[in-house]
Structures are given as structure tokens and as C-alpha cells.
C-alpha positions, 0 to 999 in steps of 0.5 A: 532523543528522536532520530529524524531522517530527512526525506529528499524526494518528499521534500522536493515534491511537496516543496517543504522540508519533510522528515520521518521518525519511528517511535516506540514510546509515548511522546511528551512535552519535551519530545514535542519541543524537540520536533519543533526545533528540528528545522522541518516543516513536516515530520511523519511520525510512525508510532507503534502505539497511539500518541494521546499527547500529540492528539491533545495538542492538535496533531491528529492521527493521519493514518492507522496503517494495517499490514496484512500478510498471507503465507505462501508455499514455495512453488516449483514444478515437478521437474525440480522436485518442489511441490506446487502451491496447495489449494488455500482453505479460503478458496471454495471452488476451481473458479477461485483458482482462476488467474485472469487474462491480464496485460501490462499497461504501456502508458497512461490513459484517462481510465487508468489514471482514474482507476489508480487515483481511486485506490487512494481515496483514504490516503493520508495524503488526501485526508491531510489538508496540508497535502490534499492540494498535491494529492492528484499530482502525487498519485500521478507521479506514483503512476508514472514511476510504477509504469516505468518500473521505478516503484514496481516489479509488476504492473498488471491490469485486467479488462482492456487498455481502453476499459481496465477493470482492475489493476495491481502493482507489485514490488518484491521486498526480500522474500515477500511480494508486496501489493502497493496498489490494488483497485477495481473499477466501480463499473466492474465490482462484485464480479470477483476481479479483486479475488482474481487479482490476488490470485495473480499476485500469488502466482507472481510471488510463487513463481519467484519462490517467495514465501509471503504476500503483503499489503497495507491498508487503513484500519478505517477502510473496512471493505478492504480489511474484510476483503483481505481477511476473506482472502486469507490474510492476517494483520501482522503489524499496526502503525499509528502515523501522525503528521506534525506540521510547523505552525 
């Protein structure tokens, strides 16, 4: 039997009954019948393995999500007796250790809206035709919740309020600092800003004595995958996400 959790926030926002299920084995015709009888309009299926039966029945893969992690050494200053963060082997110079000048956005601006929206260019909420009409409104609400602290512990930006060059949104999850959003403006790419944003995330994590930095991305987002690998992250988990929609 598949345990399906109802998602009130998603259901209210997208105006359809939405559920979520975590599965670890290959689904079959009986499982598909169970999904159809559950009474939801949409069910997110988070699977530890690919689901060829679903794909053969016109339920395509919505996202192959990779969770990258980077282990950090706890930082405490010398007055407490805990050693500072050692230099990462992925860093090649003192410049790489630089934490950029940054600020906390006080509210929405067109430039900030566009930069936040650009981070979701491969989001399953954009690639799925059912959710695509809601995509911009969904990310706009996410931005609002990140700014007011509902979905974030830190919302940091580089550049200026009128012309932010990069943003990073961080949320503490147990002993990990999770990067929920990271984006660099197209006009400011190839300047090392992404690397500096990761350094900033490490600083915030180690200030709280957290041991891990984590971030999710799509397996199809090859530039992001390559970037995180260069920054010393490793894949910890791979999840195959399917969207079942009632006909």
C-alpha cells in the first residue's frame, strides 16, 4: 500500500488536491490503480529508483534530483579552543577564500525578482505543463517567503540593491546548512561570484558550528553539477520525481 500525504499548501496554491508519496520499489498496475483511487488531482512520487512502468504509461520523469553535500570542519575561534576551518583542497588561492561584500535585501525589486526567477529555469514546476502557468507566481511567493524569513534563515545578495550580481538563500536543517536558492546574474557571470557565494554559505554554516553544506539540483543541469563538484561537493542522494496527474 502506498502512503500518500496530503499537501495543504500546494493544494491551496495550485488550486488542485495534491499529495506526496515516497516509494522504494518498482510500481506496477496495482500501484497505478491505487494512485487513481486516492482522490487527488496530482501526486508527487519521490522514488529511490527509476520507474519504467510509470514512464510506459505516460507518466514521465519530472525531475532527477541530486542532493550534493560538502563536509565542513566546525569553526570556533581560538578563545574557545576549537580550530578554525581549514583550507579546502578545492581552493587554489587566497582569493578563493574571499567572502564577498554582501547585503540582505529589504524587499522586492524587478532585478531581484528576475534573478530569483532565473534560478528555477529547470524547475519541475516549469517543465511540467500542468504547473507551468503557475511557475512565475510560485517563485514570486517563494521569494516573498524567503524575504520574510518563512522559508529562510539567511537571504544574502552581492552587488547593489539596484543591480544584484548574485543571491543565495540558506536554511538550517539539523546540522546542515541547506542552499535552497543560488543564482548569479547573467551580466555578472564568469567573475567568481558563484564561488564567493558558496564561501559565504560556508562561513554562515561554520559560524553556527554546522558540519555540512547541502544543495539540490537537477541532474540535467550540467553546469550546476560541474560547479558543485569543483567546489568540493559530492552527490549524497539521487531521487527520481514523477508527477501523476488525474486524467
